[in-house]
Backbone as CSV, one residue per row, in Angstrom:
resi,resn,N_x,N_y,N_z,CA_x,CA_y,CA_z,C_x,C_y,C_z
1,UNK,4.969,13.284,-49.851,5.972,12.243,-49.491,5.089,11.173,-47.846
2,UNK,5.365,10.349,-48.326,5.178,9.215,-47.390,6.058,8.576,-46.560
3,UNK,6.027,8.419,-45.336,7.034,7.900,-44.446,7.102,6.195,-44.230
4,UNK,8.318,6.013,-44.411,8.256,5.213,-44.395,7.974,4.158,-43.420
5,UNK,7.343,2.601,-43.436,6.517,2.229,-42.463,7.108,1.583,-41.135
6,UNK,8.294,1.309,-41.353,9.636,1.114,-40.299,9.430,2.512,-39.479
7,UNK,10.334,3.434,-39.954,10.273,4.629,-39.414,8.889,4.692,-38.329
8,UNK,7.475,5.266,-39.197,6.747,5.374,-38.229,6.324,4.411,-37.334
9,UNK,6.333,3.272,-37.272,6.634,1.939,-36.816,6.985,2.581,-34.891
10,UNK,8.393,2.596,-35.416,9.402,3.199,-34.648,8.612,4.029,-33.726
11,UNK,8.173,5.563,-34.248,7.823,6.937,-33.659,6.434,5.943,-32.946
12,UNK,5.970,5.331,-33.200,4.041,5.141,-32.746,5.196,4.502,-31.604
13,UNK,5.674,3.302,-31.524,5.926,2.097,-29.776,6.542,3.415,-29.170
14,UNK,7.461,4.752,-29.597,7.814,5.320,-28.973,6.458,6.432,-27.803
15,UNK,6.206,6.304,-28.975,4.539,7.952,-28.281,3.435,6.835,-27.614
16,UNK,3.628,5.738,-28.122,2.477,4.848,-26.768,3.320,4.794,-25.367
17,UNK,4.714,4.687,-25.708,4.948,4.294,-24.314,5.953,5.678,-22.949
18,UNK,5.380,6.954,-24.250,5.427,7.553,-23.372,3.801,8.455,-23.143
19,UNK,3.339,8.049,-23.245,1.495,7.853,-22.247,1.643,6.806,-21.748
20,UNK,1.970,6.189,-21.321,1.905,4.981,-20.914,0.993,4.138,-20.869
21,UNK,1.408,3.629,-22.322,0.391,2.781,-22.508,1.343,1.227,-23.295
22,UNK,1.659,0.345,-22.653,2.336,-1.033,-23.339,1.890,-0.763,-25.126
23,UNK,3.280,-1.195,-25.822,2.815,-1.544,-26.806,3.843,-2.366,-27.641
24,UNK,3.487,-3.101,-28.521,4.901,-4.221,-28.620,4.295,-4.233,-30.635
25,UNK,5.760,-4.747,-31.507,5.739,-4.920,-32.563,5.592,-6.467,-32.970
26,UNK,4.249,-6.943,-33.042,3.989,-8.247,-33.281,4.398,-8.641,-34.166
27,UNK,4.521,-7.950,-35.457,4.803,-8.301,-37.143,5.413,-7.518,-37.560
28,UNK,6.856,-7.611,-38.209,7.419,-6.407,-38.905,6.668,-7.194,-40.697
29,UNK,6.664,-5.959,-40.967,6.517,-5.981,-42.752,7.254,-5.643,-43.407
30,UNK,7.250,-5.044,-44.493,8.049,-4.732,-45.533,8.268,-3.392,-44.907
31,UNK,9.652,-2.790,-44.807,10.284,-1.707,-44.823,9.569,-0.728,-44.918
32,UNK,9.721,-0.451,-46.543,9.390,0.952,-46.683,7.734,1.342,-47.289
33,UNK,7.040,-0.057,-47.659,5.370,0.309,-47.675,4.313,0.006,-46.937
34,UNK,4.784,-1.426,-46.132,3.769,-2.377,-45.402,2.412,-1.934,-44.472
35,UNK,1.795,-2.125,-44.980,0.886,-1.645,-44.762,0.432,-1.948,-43.056
36,UNK,0.019,-1.113,-42.311,0.445,-1.018,-40.991,-1.328,-1.084,-40.341
37,UNK,-1.009,-2.272,-39.340,-2.216,-2.547,-38.828,-2.243,-2.227,-37.220
38,UNK,-3.115,-1.831,-36.195,-2.885,-1.758,-34.398,-4.260,-2.673,-34.130
39,UNK,-4.240,-2.474,-33.113,-4.231,-3.967,-32.113,-4.745,-3.181,-31.162
40,UNK,-5.969,-2.192,-30.338,-5.739,-1.674,-29.424,-6.587,-2.832,-28.455
41,UNK,-5.899,-3.555,-26.896,-6.445,-4.134,-26.235,-6.800,-3.444,-24.777
42,UNK,-7.599,-3.404,-24.159,-8.484,-3.120,-22.929,-8.164,-3.770,-22.044
43,UNK,-8.035,-5.169,-22.133,-7.316,-6.104,-21.216,-8.717,-6.540,-20.426
44,UNK,-9.453,-6.174,-21.105,-11.487,-7.187,-20.649,-12.022,-8.191,-21.193
45,UNK,-10.903,-8.066,-22.667,-11.866,-8.978,-23.044,-12.278,-8.627,-24.409
46,UNK,-11.815,-7.781,-24.245,-12.768,-6.555,-25.949,-11.503,-5.959,-26.142
47,UNK,-11.382,-5.015,-27.597,-10.329,-5.143,-28.325,-10.822,-4.652,-29.439
48,UNK,-9.973,-3.267,-30.118,-10.551,-2.890,-31.444,-8.883,-3.097,-32.516
49,UNK,-9.607,-3.316,-33.903,-7.969,-3.092,-34.876,-8.733,-1.705,-35.906
50,UNK,-7.363,-1.069,-35.673,-7.133,-0.214,-36.918,-6.790,-0.416,-37.977
51,UNK,-6.993,-0.544,-39.293,-6.474,-0.693,-40.631,-6.056,1.024,-41.458
52,UNK,-5.256,0.848,-42.552,-5.430,2.639,-43.102,-6.134,2.240,-43.844
53,UNK,-6.706,4.156,-43.746,-8.081,4.860,-44.563,-7.866,5.213,-45.622
54,UNK,-9.192,4.552,-46.335,-8.803,4.857,-47.500,-8.013,6.249,-48.235
55,UNK,-7.246,6.471,-49.384,-6.728,7.339,-49.610,-6.780,8.659,-49.544
56,UNK,-8.499,8.803,-49.843,-9.279,10.027,-50.216,-9.235,10.856,-48.682
57,UNK,-9.008,10.009,-47.852,-8.886,10.558,-46.748,-7.804,11.132,-45.801
58,UNK,-6.240,10.625,-46.223,-5.331,11.496,-46.263,-5.256,12.977,-47.397
59,UNK,-6.281,13.240,-47.987,-5.802,14.686,-48.973,-6.936,14.880,-47.918
60,UNK,-7.832,14.777,-47.549,-8.708,15.951,-47.038,-7.805,16.557,-45.646
61,UNK,-7.421,15.542,-44.941,-6.901,15.840,-43.786,-5.373,16.792,-43.313
62,UNK,-4.870,16.254,-45.377,-3.374,17.323,-44.964,-2.118,16.009,-43.966
63,UNK,-2.674,14.758,-43.698,-1.189,14.208,-42.443,-1.011,13.285,-43.775
64,UNK,0.180,12.092,-42.944,0.555,11.262,-43.613,-0.100,9.833,-43.477
65,UNK,-1.107,9.394,-41.699,-1.385,8.536,-42.359,-2.501,8.490,-42.009
66,UNK,-3.967,7.881,-41.837,-5.384,7.916,-41.423,-4.994,6.821,-40.882
67,UNK,-6.477,6.500,-40.158,-6.665,5.112,-39.818,-8.042,5.128,-40.682
68,UNK,-8.638,3.487,-39.483,-10.123,3.471,-39.143,-10.259,1.700,-38.613
69,UNK,-11.477,1.873,-38.068,-11.928,0.650,-37.603,-11.793,-0.175,-38.190
70,UNK,-11.592,-1.448,-38.162,-11.626,-2.743,-39.681,-13.194,-3.246,-38.896
71,UNK,-14.034,-3.006,-38.185,-14.687,-3.436,-37.916,-16.222,-2.591,-37.934
72,UNK,-17.733,-2.940,-37.460,-18.388,-2.263,-37.443,-18.347,-1.536,-36.146
73,UNK,-18.309,-1.917,-35.166,-18.403,-1.858,-32.817,-17.537,-1.401,-32.661
74,UNK,-17.868,-0.885,-31.656,-16.182,0.144,-31.390,-15.962,-0.654,-30.797
75,UNK,-15.694,-1.669,-30.039,-14.881,-2.676,-29.469,-16.156,-4.737,-29.739
76,UNK,-15.048,-5.538,-29.912,-14.434,-6.313,-30.510,-14.217,-7.499,-28.882
77,UNK,-15.186,-8.579,-29.395,-13.916,-9.634,-29.009,-12.727,-10.051,-29.116
78,UNK,-11.577,-9.701,-28.311,-10.227,-10.496,-28.312,-10.024,-11.488,-30.034
79,UNK,-10.809,-12.544,-29.604,-10.806,-13.404,-30.657,-11.117,-13.117,-31.355
80,UNK,-12.156,-12.189,-31.901,-12.791,-11.818,-33.145,-11.685,-10.811,-33.881
81,UNK,-11.158,-9.957,-32.662,-9.715,-9.416,-33.843,-8.809,-9.864,-34.055
82,UNK,-8.513,-11.063,-33.395,-7.061,-12.045,-33.761,-7.904,-12.683,-35.064
83,UNK,-8.765,-13.436,-35.141,-9.707,-14.022,-36.699,-9.031,-13.292,-37.874
84,UNK,-9.702,-11.752,-37.822,-9.928,-11.062,-38.383,-7.828,-10.411,-39.099
85,UNK,-7.381,-10.720,-37.568,-6.083,-10.252,-37.739,-5.333,-11.428,-38.936
86,UNK,-5.605,-12.620,-38.425,-5.150,-13.948,-39.669,-5.373,-13.359,-40.889
87,UNK,-6.875,-13.178,-40.725,-7.325,-13.115,-42.451,-6.489,-11.380,-43.375
88,UNK,-6.551,-10.688,-42.595,-5.198,-9.682,-42.443,-4.325,-10.199,-43.518
89,UNK,-3.029,-10.945,-42.744,-1.972,-11.752,-42.690,-2.370,-12.417,-44.183
90,UNK,-3.350,-13.141,-44.369,-2.946,-13.999,-45.143,-3.201,-13.361,-46.848
91,UNK,-4.222,-12.358,-46.762,-4.245,-11.430,-48.118,-2.782,-10.683,-47.712
92,UNK,-2.432,-10.046,-46.748,-1.078,-9.895,-47.177,0.268,-9.712,-46.175
93,UNK,1.171,-10.592,-46.679,2.042,-11.466,-45.701,2.747,-9.963,-45.341
94,UNK,2.750,-9.342,-45.999,3.644,-7.727,-45.423,3.143,-7.375,-44.502
95,UNK,2.153,-7.183,-44.045,1.712,-6.199,-42.967,1.957,-6.347,-41.856
96,UNK,2.689,-5.019,-40.845,3.121,-5.356,-39.716,2.242,-5.232,-38.444
97,UNK,2.604,-5.161,-37.722,0.943,-5.627,-36.646,1.579,-5.225,-35.338
98,UNK,1.008,-4.079,-34.756,1.179,-3.185,-33.588,-0.052,-3.834,-32.660
99,UNK,0.898,-4.278,-31.281,-0.080,-4.682,-30.538,0.183,-3.149,-29.695
100,UNK,-1.643,-2.493,-28.382,-1.078,-1.835,-27.635,-2.653,-2.031,-26.537
101,UNK,-1.934,-2.420,-25.129,-2.678,-2.505,-24.582,-2.491,-1.378,-23.888
102,UNK,-3.896,-0.878,-23.745,-4.841,-0.072,-22.673,-5.413,-0.601,-22.353
103,UNK,-6.069,0.196,-20.434,-6.590,-0.026,-20.328,-8.495,0.804,-20.542
104,UNK,-7.264,2.139,-20.909,-9.065,3.279,-22.070,-8.672,3.162,-22.868
105,UNK,-8.655,2.266,-23.319,-8.400,2.255,-24.706,-8.265,3.183,-26.146
106,UNK,-7.298,3.451,-25.566,-6.527,4.579,-25.803,-5.520,3.963,-27.297
107,UNK,-6.229,4.739,-28.798,-5.402,4.231,-30.262,-3.944,5.201,-30.398
108,UNK,-4.219,6.517,-30.216,-3.117,7.368,-30.375,-2.407,7.888,-32.252
109,UNK,-4.237,7.668,-32.909,-3.780,7.456,-33.813,-4.566,8.372,-34.109
110,UNK,-4.162,8.674,-36.253,-5.166,9.870,-37.150,-6.314,9.431,-36.970
111,UNK,-7.700,9.610,-36.690,-8.951,8.433,-36.930,-9.432,9.180,-37.982
112,UNK,-10.068,8.217,-39.030,-10.399,9.174,-39.908,-12.446,9.129,-40.145
113,UNK,-12.967,10.415,-40.232,-14.227,11.209,-40.060,-15.146,9.637,-40.092
114,UNK,-15.857,9.014,-39.271,-17.175,7.691,-39.799,-18.243,8.404,-40.142
115,UNK,-18.069,7.733,-41.316,-19.239,8.148,-42.975,-20.761,7.763,-41.958
């Protein structure tokens, strides 16, 4: 059973706060099943954007949600992340967007293995 997006987002925001990172919901999507994207900003001009990993990764790891970077480099310029976010919203206007500000670049997500 897949946890509703709105419940997962609320728990994730609390997790970030408890770890000392600032996190904010920038865009609310469909409550039951909206895709969730997470921007992690290191506050040095570089950021990363995480989106849902392929469903096959879920079965392998046995967890509810798995994430992957949606770009090749570990960190890209913040403007590039914002451009990618705009494209994703154009493709799926019901997506959720969370922004995490953390100088250490922590994302607090279960990441898929890189292939």
